[in-house]
OpenMM code with the backbone's topology and positions (N, CA, C; nanometers):
from openmm import Vec3, app, unit

residues = "UNK UNK UNK UNK UNK UNK UNK UNK UNK UNK UNK UNK UNK UNK UNK UNK UNK UNK UNK UNK UNK UNK UNK UNK UNK UNK UNK UNK UNK UNK UNK UNK UNK UNK UNK UNK UNK UNK UNK UNK UNK UNK UNK UNK UNK UNK UNK UNK UNK UNK UNK UNK UNK UNK UNK UNK UNK UNK UNK UNK UNK UNK UNK UNK UNK UNK UNK UNK UNK UNK UNK UNK UNK UNK UNK UNK UNK UNK UNK UNK UNK UNK UNK UNK UNK UNK UNK UNK UNK UNK UNK UNK UNK UNK UNK UNK UNK UNK UNK UNK UNK UNK".split()
positions = [
    Vec3(0.0818, -0.1171, 0.0000),
    Vec3(0.0000, 0.0000, 0.0000),
    Vec3(0.0870, 0.1245, 0.0000),
    Vec3(0.0446, 0.2206, -0.0766),
    Vec3(0.1195, 0.3457, -0.0787),
    Vec3(0.0564, 0.4446, 0.0188),
    Vec3(0.1374, 0.5314, 0.0653),
    Vec3(0.0888, 0.6339, 0.1579),
    Vec3(0.0158, 0.7426, 0.0797),
    Vec3(-0.0827, 0.8041, 0.1414),
    Vec3(-0.1491, 0.9162, 0.0735),
    Vec3(-0.0526, 1.0348, 0.0653),
    Vec3(-0.0636, 1.1067, -0.0424),
    Vec3(0.0228, 1.2233, -0.0613),
    Vec3(-0.0086, 1.3290, 0.0436),
    Vec3(0.0961, 1.3902, 0.0942),
    Vec3(0.0774, 1.4969, 0.1917),
    Vec3(0.0279, 1.6213, 0.1195),
    Vec3(-0.0629, 1.6854, 0.1817),
    Vec3(-0.1134, 1.8104, 0.1253),
    Vec3(-0.0122, 1.9203, 0.1523),
    Vec3(0.0310, 1.9831, 0.0486),
    Vec3(0.1270, 2.0930, 0.0626),
    Vec3(0.0534, 2.2226, 0.0915),
    Vec3(0.1274, 2.3301, 0.0916),
    Vec3(0.0651, 2.4603, 0.1151),
    Vec3(-0.0417, 2.4871, 0.0089),
    Vec3(-0.1484, 2.5485, 0.0503),
    Vec3(-0.2589, 2.5761, -0.0396),
    Vec3(-0.2286, 2.6908, -0.1350),
    Vec3(-0.3177, 2.7073, -0.2277),
    Vec3(-0.3016, 2.8123, -0.3285),
    Vec3(-0.3051, 2.9510, -0.2648),
    Vec3(-0.3869, 2.9688, -0.1617),
    Vec3(-0.3950, 3.0999, -0.0962),
    Vec3(-0.2609, 3.1388, -0.0349),
    Vec3(-0.1957, 3.0422, 0.0256),
    Vec3(-0.0646, 3.0702, 0.0850),
    Vec3(0.0370, 3.1062, -0.0234),
    Vec3(0.0331, 3.0341, -0.1349),
    Vec3(0.1262, 3.0619, -0.2441),
    Vec3(0.1031, 3.2010, -0.3028),
    Vec3(-0.0236, 3.2390, -0.3188),
    Vec3(-0.0528, 3.3732, -0.3696),
    Vec3(-0.0092, 3.4800, -0.2700),
    Vec3(-0.0209, 3.4516, -0.1426),
    Vec3(0.0237, 3.5464, -0.0405),
    Vec3(0.1742, 3.5678, -0.0477),
    Vec3(0.2477, 3.4591, -0.0644),
    Vec3(0.3934, 3.4710, -0.0763),
    Vec3(0.4309, 3.5448, -0.2044),
    Vec3(0.3640, 3.5130, -0.3144),
    Vec3(0.3910, 3.5815, -0.4410),
    Vec3(0.3617, 3.7311, -0.4294),
    Vec3(0.2542, 3.7645, -0.3602),
    Vec3(0.2196, 3.9048, -0.3407),
    Vec3(0.3244, 3.9761, -0.2556),
    Vec3(0.3746, 3.9084, -0.1546),
    Vec3(0.4787, 3.9683, -0.0707),
    Vec3(0.6086, 3.9877, -0.1480),
    Vec3(0.6414, 3.8927, -0.2340),
    Vec3(0.7629, 3.9072, -0.3152),
    Vec3(0.7493, 4.0285, -0.4073),
    Vec3(0.6330, 4.0436, -0.4698),
    Vec3(0.6097, 4.1615, -0.5540),
    Vec3(0.6114, 4.2897, -0.4717),
    Vec3(0.5527, 4.2845, -0.3528),
    Vec3(0.5531, 4.4026, -0.2664),
    Vec3(0.6950, 4.4395, -0.2250),
    Vec3(0.7758, 4.3392, -0.1940),
    Vec3(0.9139, 4.3678, -0.1542),
    Vec3(0.9924, 4.4256, -0.2712),
    Vec3(0.9738, 4.3696, -0.3889),
    Vec3(1.0496, 4.4164, -0.5048),
    Vec3(0.9999, 4.5489, -0.5582),
    Vec3(0.8742, 4.5532, -0.5988),
    Vec3(0.8197, 4.6743, -0.6606),
    Vec3(0.7844, 4.7812, -0.5578),
    Vec3(0.7200, 4.7397, -0.4498),
    Vec3(0.6849, 4.8365, -0.3465),
    Vec3(0.8062, 4.8928, -0.2754),
    Vec3(0.9046, 4.8072, -0.2507),
    Vec3(1.0285, 4.8553, -0.1897),
    Vec3(1.1003, 4.9550, -0.2787),
    Vec3(1.0974, 4.9283, -0.4091),
    Vec3(1.1589, 5.0219, -0.5035),
    Vec3(1.0847, 5.1558, -0.5022),
    Vec3(0.9518, 5.1497, -0.4992),
    Vec3(0.8731, 5.2731, -0.4954),
    Vec3(0.9006, 5.3525, -0.3681),
    Vec3(0.9071, 5.2835, -0.2560),
    Vec3(0.9371, 5.3514, -0.1294),
    Vec3(1.0751, 5.4157, -0.1350),
    Vec3(1.1725, 5.3420, -0.1822),
    Vec3(1.3090, 5.3952, -0.1887),
    Vec3(1.3174, 5.5151, -0.2825),
    Vec3(1.2537, 5.5057, -0.3985),
    Vec3(1.2603, 5.6151, -0.4954),
    Vec3(1.1898, 5.7402, -0.4443),
    Vec3(1.0692, 5.7236, -0.3915),
    Vec3(0.9947, 5.8394, -0.3415),
    Vec3(1.0601, 5.9004, -0.2177),
    Vec3(1.1058, 5.8170, -0.1263),
    Vec3(1.1701, 5.8689, -0.0050),
    Vec3(1.3017, 5.9384, -0.0380),
    Vec3(1.3752, 5.8847, -0.1338),
    Vec3(1.5012, 5.9480, -0.1740),
    Vec3(1.4757, 6.0840, -0.2366),
    Vec3(1.3771, 6.0909, -0.3242),
    Vec3(1.3447, 6.2195, -0.3878),
    Vec3(1.2953, 6.3205, -0.2851),
    Vec3(1.2097, 6.2765, -0.1951),
    Vec3(1.1580, 6.3675, -0.0930),
    Vec3(1.2683, 6.4142, 0.0015),
    Vec3(1.3548, 6.3227, 0.0416),
    Vec3(1.4652, 6.3612, 0.1296),
    Vec3(1.5588, 6.4596, 0.0610),
    Vec3(1.5848, 6.4396, -0.0666),
    Vec3(1.6690, 6.5335, -0.1402),
    Vec3(1.6069, 6.6724, -0.1408),
    Vec3(1.4772, 6.6796, -0.1694),
    Vec3(1.4110, 6.8103, -0.1709),
    Vec3(1.4106, 6.8755, -0.0337),
    Vec3(1.3884, 6.7961, 0.0699),
    Vec3(1.3876, 6.8526, 0.2048),
    Vec3(1.5251, 6.9089, 0.2397),
    Vec3(1.6297, 6.8347, 0.2079),
    Vec3(1.7650, 6.8816, 0.2395),
    Vec3(1.8023, 7.0066, 0.1605),
    Vec3(1.7590, 7.0149, 0.0370),
    Vec3(1.7909, 7.1322, -0.0456),
    Vec3(1.7057, 7.2514, -0.0043),
    Vec3(1.5749, 7.2297, 0.0117),
    Vec3(1.4841, 7.3404, 0.0441),
    Vec3(1.5077, 7.3949, 0.1841),
    Vec3(1.5525, 7.3115, 0.2749),
    Vec3(1.5807, 7.3590, 0.4103),
    Vec3(1.7165, 7.4283, 0.4172),
    Vec3(1.7837, 7.4362, 0.3025),
    Vec3(1.9148, 7.5014, 0.2911),
    Vec3(2.0182, 7.4376, 0.3835),
    Vec3(2.0043, 7.3075, 0.4031),
    Vec3(2.1001, 7.2375, 0.4865),
    Vec3(2.2274, 7.2032, 0.4105),
    Vec3(2.2155, 7.1846, 0.2801),
    Vec3(2.3345, 7.1476, 0.2026),
    Vec3(2.3112, 7.1761, 0.0553),
    Vec3(2.4202, 7.1701, -0.0188),
    Vec3(2.4134, 7.1926, -0.1628),
    Vec3(2.3380, 7.0779, -0.2300),
    Vec3(2.2887, 7.1029, -0.3509),
    Vec3(2.2080, 7.0029, -0.4215),
    Vec3(2.2845, 6.8731, -0.4444),
    Vec3(2.4093, 6.8825, -0.4847),
    Vec3(2.4884, 6.7613, -0.5110),
    Vec3(2.5080, 6.6791, -0.3839),
    Vec3(2.5349, 6.7466, -0.2745),
    Vec3(2.5516, 6.6752, -0.1475),
    Vec3(2.4204, 6.6121, -0.1007),
    Vec3(2.3097, 6.6826, -0.1214),
    Vec3(2.1794, 6.6293, -0.0817),
    Vec3(2.1466, 6.5039, -0.1625),
    Vec3(2.1748, 6.5067, -0.2912),
    Vec3(2.1496, 6.3890, -0.3751),
    Vec3(2.2375, 6.2726, -0.3303),
    Vec3(2.3624, 6.3011, -0.2989),
    Vec3(2.4535, 6.1963, -0.2545),
    Vec3(2.4042, 6.1307, -0.1263),
    Vec3(2.3697, 6.2105, -0.0261),
    Vec3(2.3280, 6.1548, 0.1023),
    Vec3(2.1932, 6.0841, 0.0932),
    Vec3(2.1023, 6.1397, 0.0157),
    Vec3(1.9725, 6.0745, -0.0006),
    Vec3(1.9870, 5.9435, -0.0776),
    Vec3(2.0768, 5.9406, -0.1751),
    Vec3(2.0998, 5.8161, -0.2499),
    Vec3(2.1614, 5.7092, -0.1611),
    Vec3(2.2498, 5.7480, -0.0731),
    Vec3(2.3057, 5.6514, 0.0213),
    Vec3(2.1980, 5.5991, 0.1161),
    Vec3(2.1077, 5.6868, 0.1578),
    Vec3(2.0001, 5.6451, 0.2480),
    Vec3(1.8996, 5.5552, 0.1773),
    Vec3(1.8924, 5.5635, 0.0443),
    Vec3(1.7936, 5.4838, -0.0290),
    Vec3(1.8164, 5.3344, -0.0120),
    Vec3(1.9401, 5.2923, 0.0062),
    Vec3(1.9679, 5.1503, 0.0290),
    Vec3(1.9043, 5.1037, 0.1599),
    Vec3(1.9097, 5.1879, 0.2605),
    Vec3(1.8464, 5.1549, 0.3887),
    Vec3(1.6943, 5.1567, 0.3750),
    Vec3(1.6402, 5.2528, 0.3006),
    Vec3(1.4952, 5.2584, 0.2789),
    Vec3(1.4462, 5.1298, 0.2130),
    Vec3(1.5167, 5.0868, 0.1105),
    Vec3(1.4760, 4.9668, 0.0362),
    Vec3(1.4846, 4.8424, 0.1249),
    Vec3(1.5937, 4.8309, 0.1994),
    Vec3(1.6117, 4.7131, 0.2847),
    Vec3(1.5049, 4.7070, 0.3939),
    Vec3(1.4762, 4.8189, 0.4557),
    Vec3(1.3747, 4.8214, 0.5615),
    Vec3(1.2374, 4.7886, 0.5043),
    Vec3(1.2059, 4.8424, 0.3871),
    Vec3(1.0763, 4.8135, 0.3249),
    Vec3(1.0635, 4.6652, 0.2915),
    Vec3(1.1673, 4.6070, 0.2354),
    Vec3(1.1627, 4.4653, 0.1987),
    Vec3(1.1510, 4.3770, 0.3227),
    Vec3(1.2226, 4.4088, 0.4287),
    Vec3(1.2117, 4.3308, 0.5524),
    Vec3(1.0742, 4.3459, 0.6154),
    Vec3(1.0215, 4.4670, 0.6129),
    Vec3(0.8936, 4.4902, 0.6754),
    Vec3(0.7814, 4.4148, 0.6033),
    Vec3(0.7904, 4.4054, 0.4707),
    Vec3(0.6874, 4.3349, 0.3939),
    Vec3(0.6743, 4.1909, 0.4413),
    Vec3(0.7837, 4.1249, 0.4679),
    Vec3(0.7774, 3.9857, 0.5111),
    Vec3(0.7492, 3.9726, 0.6605),
    Vec3(0.7603, 4.0808, 0.7355),
    Vec3(0.7280, 4.0769, 0.8782),
    Vec3(0.5813, 4.1114, 0.9042),
    Vec3(0.5135, 4.1671, 0.8069),
    Vec3(0.3725, 4.2052, 0.8239),
    Vec3(0.2858, 4.0809, 0.8401),
    Vec3(0.1728, 4.0957, 0.9066),
    Vec3(0.0844, 3.9819, 0.9324),
    Vec3(0.0227, 3.9245, 0.8066),
    Vec3(-0.0044, 4.0095, 0.7092),
    Vec3(-0.0668, 3.9610, 0.5860),
    Vec3(-0.0120, 4.0408, 0.4680),
    Vec3(-0.0351, 3.9891, 0.3495),
    Vec3(0.0094, 4.0591, 0.2290),
    Vec3(-0.0665, 4.1907, 0.2132),
    Vec3(-0.1916, 4.1920, 0.2514),
    Vec3(-0.2708, 4.3158, 0.2408),
    Vec3(-0.2145, 4.4239, 0.3322),
    Vec3(-0.1754, 4.3855, 0.4525),
    Vec3(-0.1146, 4.4839, 0.5436),
    Vec3(0.0204, 4.5312, 0.4913),
    Vec3(0.0922, 4.4449, 0.4247),
    Vec3(0.2209, 4.4836, 0.3669),
    Vec3(0.2008, 4.5890, 0.2590),
    Vec3(0.1052, 4.5640, 0.1690),
    Vec3(0.0763, 4.6619, 0.0637),
    Vec3(0.0242, 4.7919, 0.1234),
    Vec3(-0.0610, 4.7826, 0.2247),
    Vec3(-0.1148, 4.9029, 0.2884),
    Vec3(-0.0041, 4.9829, 0.3568),
    Vec3(0.0876, 4.9144, 0.4217),
    Vec3(0.1989, 4.9839, 0.4859),
    Vec3(0.2877, 5.0553, 0.3859),
    Vec3(0.3112, 4.9920, 0.2723),
    Vec3(0.3901, 5.0576, 0.1681),
    Vec3(0.3185, 5.1812, 0.1149),
    Vec3(0.1872, 5.1708, 0.0988),
    Vec3(0.1095, 5.2853, 0.0512),
    Vec3(0.1118, 5.3997, 0.1510),
    Vec3(0.1076, 5.3656, 0.2805),
    Vec3(0.1108, 5.4690, 0.3844),
    Vec3(0.2445, 5.5436, 0.3831),
    Vec3(0.3512, 5.4743, 0.3512),
    Vec3(0.4829, 5.5387, 0.3453),
    Vec3(0.4970, 5.6197, 0.2159),
    Vec3(0.4461, 5.5662, 0.1064),
    Vec3(0.4604, 5.6334, -0.0234),
    Vec3(0.3750, 5.7593, -0.0343),
    Vec3(0.2581, 5.7586, 0.0259),
    Vec3(0.1643, 5.8702, 0.0103),
    Vec3(0.2207, 6.0051, 0.0562),
    Vec3(0.2779, 6.0175, 0.1764),
    Vec3(0.3305, 6.1487, 0.2156),
    Vec3(0.4498, 6.1918, 0.1308),
    Vec3(0.5305, 6.0959, 0.0906),
    Vec3(0.6456, 6.1311, 0.0058),
    Vec3(0.5980, 6.1829, -0.1297),
    Vec3(0.4996, 6.1150, -0.1877),
    Vec3(0.4449, 6.1588, -0.3158),
    Vec3(0.3741, 6.2935, -0.3013),
    Vec3(0.3039, 6.3134, -0.1903),
    Vec3(0.2367, 6.4415, -0.1676),
    Vec3(0.3374, 6.5548, -0.1540),
    Vec3(0.4450, 6.5294, -0.0858),
    Vec3(0.5496, 6.6302, -0.0708),
    Vec3(0.6115, 6.6639, -0.2062),
    Vec3(0.6379, 6.5639, -0.2863),
    Vec3(0.6937, 6.5883, -0.4195),
    Vec3(0.5945, 6.6637, -0.5072),
    Vec3(0.4667, 6.6291, -0.4977),
    Vec3(0.3664, 6.6976, -0.5768),
    Vec3(0.3515, 6.8429, -0.5306),
    Vec3(0.3563, 6.8652, -0.3984),
    Vec3(0.3409, 6.9994, -0.3439),
    Vec3(0.4552, 7.0909, -0.3869),
    Vec3(0.5771, 7.0366, -0.3839),
    Vec3(0.6933, 7.1184, -0.4188),
    Vec3(0.7250, 7.1199, -0.5678),
    Vec3(0.6671, 7.0331, -0.6453),
    Vec3(0.6876, 7.0206, -0.7894),
    Vec3(0.8145, 7.0888, -0.8382),
    Vec3(0.9149, 7.0108, -0.8497),
    Vec3(1.0462, 7.0626, -0.8892),
    Vec3(1.0391, 7.1306, -1.0227),
] * unit.nanometer
topology = app.Topology()
chain = topology.addChain("A")
for resn in residues:
    res = topology.addResidue(resn, chain)
    for name in ("N", "CA", "C"):
        topology.addAtom(name, app.Element.getBySymbol(name[0]), res)
């Protein structure tokens, strides 16, 4: 007699993981890009540093933004909360960029 096949993870779980991978990749990129642009504008507009220096420091910080976003996506309770958290971070950055319209 053969043993019955073990049931693997269901389709819902697989879609959740796929959604988190997309959120980490695409959403993390969006967070990093928007946060970097917003940070650059804040540093320049606040007259804290020259434009080239602001771009340099914000670009260096973008690696941390991306890493934190990607880690947070997989730490969230659900894929929906991960996407919502990314949207909450992106919205103020996008609003700031829209308000200041370079």
